[in-house]
Structure formats: C-alpha cells, structure tokens
N, C-alpha and C positions, 0 to 999 in steps of 0.2 A: 504494499500499499502506501510505501515511505517513498520508493524508487519512483511508484506515477504520479504521485506528488508532487514529488521533485521536475518530474520532465514537463506534467503537464503545466506548471509556473514558471519553467524555464522557459518553454515556447511560448507563453504567452507574456514574456517579457518583465513576471515579477519576480526574479530576483535579478538584483546584480551581479554581473559576472567583471564585470571591468576591474582590472586591477590595478592600482598605481605604478608606474617604473620605481624601480629602486637604484639609486647611483652609488648608494656607498658613501655620501657627503654625511655631514655632524647632523645638518639640517632635516635629514628623512628620518625617523624612528622604523629602524629595524623589525622591532615590534608589532607594528601599524602593518607595515610590509605582508609579515607572517600572519595576521587573523584577518588580513584581505585574502590574501594567496589558500588561506584554508576555508573558506566561505564559497571563495569562486571553483574549489578544487570539489566540493559538497555542489554544487550546484550543477557545475557541467559534471558531474559523476566521473569526475579523474580516479581510477583505481589504483591503476596499475603505476608502479614505481618510476618508471624509467618518463612514463608521461608528466607526472606530479615535477620531477625533476625537470625536464624540457621545456613545461610551465613556466617554471620559477626563472629558469636562465633565460626564455624568453624577457621578460620582463625587471631584466639589468640591463645597465646602461652606465656611462663615464666608465670610472674607479672600478665598480663593482663588475660591470661586464668585462672590464683586462685580466679584475681579478680572476675571474671564474675562467671564462673560455682560455687563459693559459694553461693550466693543465690540460685540459681535454688535449689539446691538439696531440701531445707526447700518448695520452694515457685517456680514449674515450670513456673510460669506467670510473675516471678521476672521482665522480659521486653516482656511487653504487645506488643512492638511496634517498632520497628528502633528505632523512636526519640528520645522515653527513652533511648535505650541502650544509641545511639550516645550522646546524653546530658549525660549521667554519665560516659561515657567513658570519654566527652571532661574536665567536674567535677573530675575526677580523676586524671587525666593523662594528661594534657596538664598545660604545667607551667602558673605561672599569667601572666597578661596582662604585667606587669612591667620587666618581666625579658625577654618580646619579644624584650622591645628595643633595639633599634640598641646600643652599645656600643659609640661609635661617636656619638650621640645623647647623652646619658650621659653625658660627657665629657663634650660637649660645655652647656648642663643647668649648670651643676655645677660650669663652668667657673663665668657665668653670673651670678650666685647668691654670688659668692665672692666679686665683681665687687664693 
C-alpha cells in the first residue's frame, strides 16, 4: 500500500523530489543536503545502493564534485554504498564539532574559566 501511495503522489507531483546541489562550501549545510537526499530517494523509490550513490554524486558541484570524482577515475568502486559516501563527505566537509558550538556558549564557558 505504501509503495502505491508514493507512486501515486509522485506521479501527481505531490512529493518534492528536487534536491539542491552541494558544493562543499561552509555556507551550505551537509546535514540539510543529506535530509533532502533521503526524502528524494524515498519519493523516487531508489532502493539500489549504486543508484543512490549515483544520485548523490549527480548533486555535487564545486569542491565537493572535484573531491568525489577524483577517486572514481582510478577506482569506480570508491563509494560502494551511500553510507560510505556520506561518511567520507562528512569527514571532509563538516566542520569539527567544537566549531559548531554556539558563540554564546563559548563566551559563557570562557567567563566561567576566568573566575
């Protein structure tokens, strides 16, 4: 029943399947990109790993594109699963967790240390 519903909605245009491209810049959120990709994969019913990897790769531009396609030239199986591709993207393009700390939080902890 669920597949039928998804197919019906997708055919009617009721599910947004467009995904913004990810260029690897700090201004773009990799997590948001992953969320959009997951929703589009469900809507498009991409269940095969290679199709999921190809779909994600097709949405990379700029630095992210250069980074991802570099290893594919010598080894077409560089990213055998979407989980491996996503993890490598995270390690390469996400800032370290301490850089994500809100500015107000770091100023509070600095004041606490100086007292």
